[in-house]
C-alpha positions, 0 to 999 in steps of 0.5 A: 241122339241123331235119327238112325238111318237104315238102307234096304237094297233089293231089286224086287219092289215087293221085297223092298216095300215089305221090308220097309213096312216091317221096319217102319211099323216096329221102329217108327223113329228110324229113317228108312231108304230103299234102293232098287239095285246095288248101284243106286244103293252105293250112290245113296250110301255116298250121300248119306251115312246109314247105321244099318244096311239090309242088302239082297245078293242077286241083283242086276248090275252090281250084286250085293256082294259087290256092294259089301266089298265096296262098303268095306273099302270106305272109311265111313262104312268099314264098321257099319253093320251089313246084313245079307238078305238072300235065298243063297245059302250055299256054303261057298256063298256064305264064306264069300260074304264072311270074307268080305266082312258081312255081319250077318246073314238072313235067308229068304223067305223069312218071318217078320219077327226074324227081320225085327230081331236083326234090326234090334240086334244091330240098329236098335241097340243104340235106342235101347241103350239110351232108353234103358239108361234113362229108365234106370236113372229115373228109377234110381232117383225115385227109389234110391237103389244102387246101380248094382241092384238094377243089374240083377235082372239079366236077359236069358242067355242065347246058349252055353259055351266053354272058353279055353284060355291060358288059365283053364276052361271057363264055363260061360253064357252067350249074350250075343253072337255073330259070325265075327264075334261073341259076347259072353258072361263068365263067373269071376271065380272061375278065372279072368281071361287076359285081354288080347290073349288067344282063346278057343270057344266051344258052343253047346247046342241043344241037339248035343252037338258042339260047334267046331272049336272057334279060334279067336282072341279076347277083344274086351273085358268089363265088369257086369256091376259097378263094384270091384266085387262083381260076380260076373264079367262080360267078355268079347271074343273076336273070331279069327277062323276062316274054316268053311266047315266051322263057319257053316256050323256056326251059321246054322247055330245062329240061325237056330237062335231065330227059330227059338224066338 
């Protein structure tokens, strides 16, 4: 597997150095570059294909929002994870970033652990998936266990939700969630969503409040086990809402997940 590359863009040198140190300490196998402003970041992105961009918003010259807008116009950066790291948390700014195609948002100041989790969430997935596949393959060869048996240990869900589809209301556990999509697990016996059908997702919060109903569609379906008798299905929901109030609540819910870790 090729080496993963991360770009840090921030006009404050101490922030660039701090973020670079955190990433290098926790992910020594990653290549980390840093740019002192948006223009330099854009130039580096034109020369090297990065797997994750961590970018400040307020910078002299080319702002983080302008870097994001430029990146989404480039075919090679259309789908590359872009995380805005900034002290700007006002709803209007968050909405601008969402509309421009940001994947996630992290406010300053931040804990080291919060940054590590963001990197794991976006860039680290490829390494984790590769390492996990090798580990499971070695275990299966040594013990003769089936792939289904290896999948019985599941990660703790990030939250609970209800998915409203044409066939009814499905209870589900949230595996991953961003401002643009959610990956959830549903019981097969409760019903099977239809690929590309419209849906509404309601997320339950520990406070008892629920996220405003997020409109979306079923983007992907897969079995959790390699058998036609699988009990759980993994469902990817692509959000289509641009409502500022809904996105504000969703941003708060995602931020609360980092605080729990």
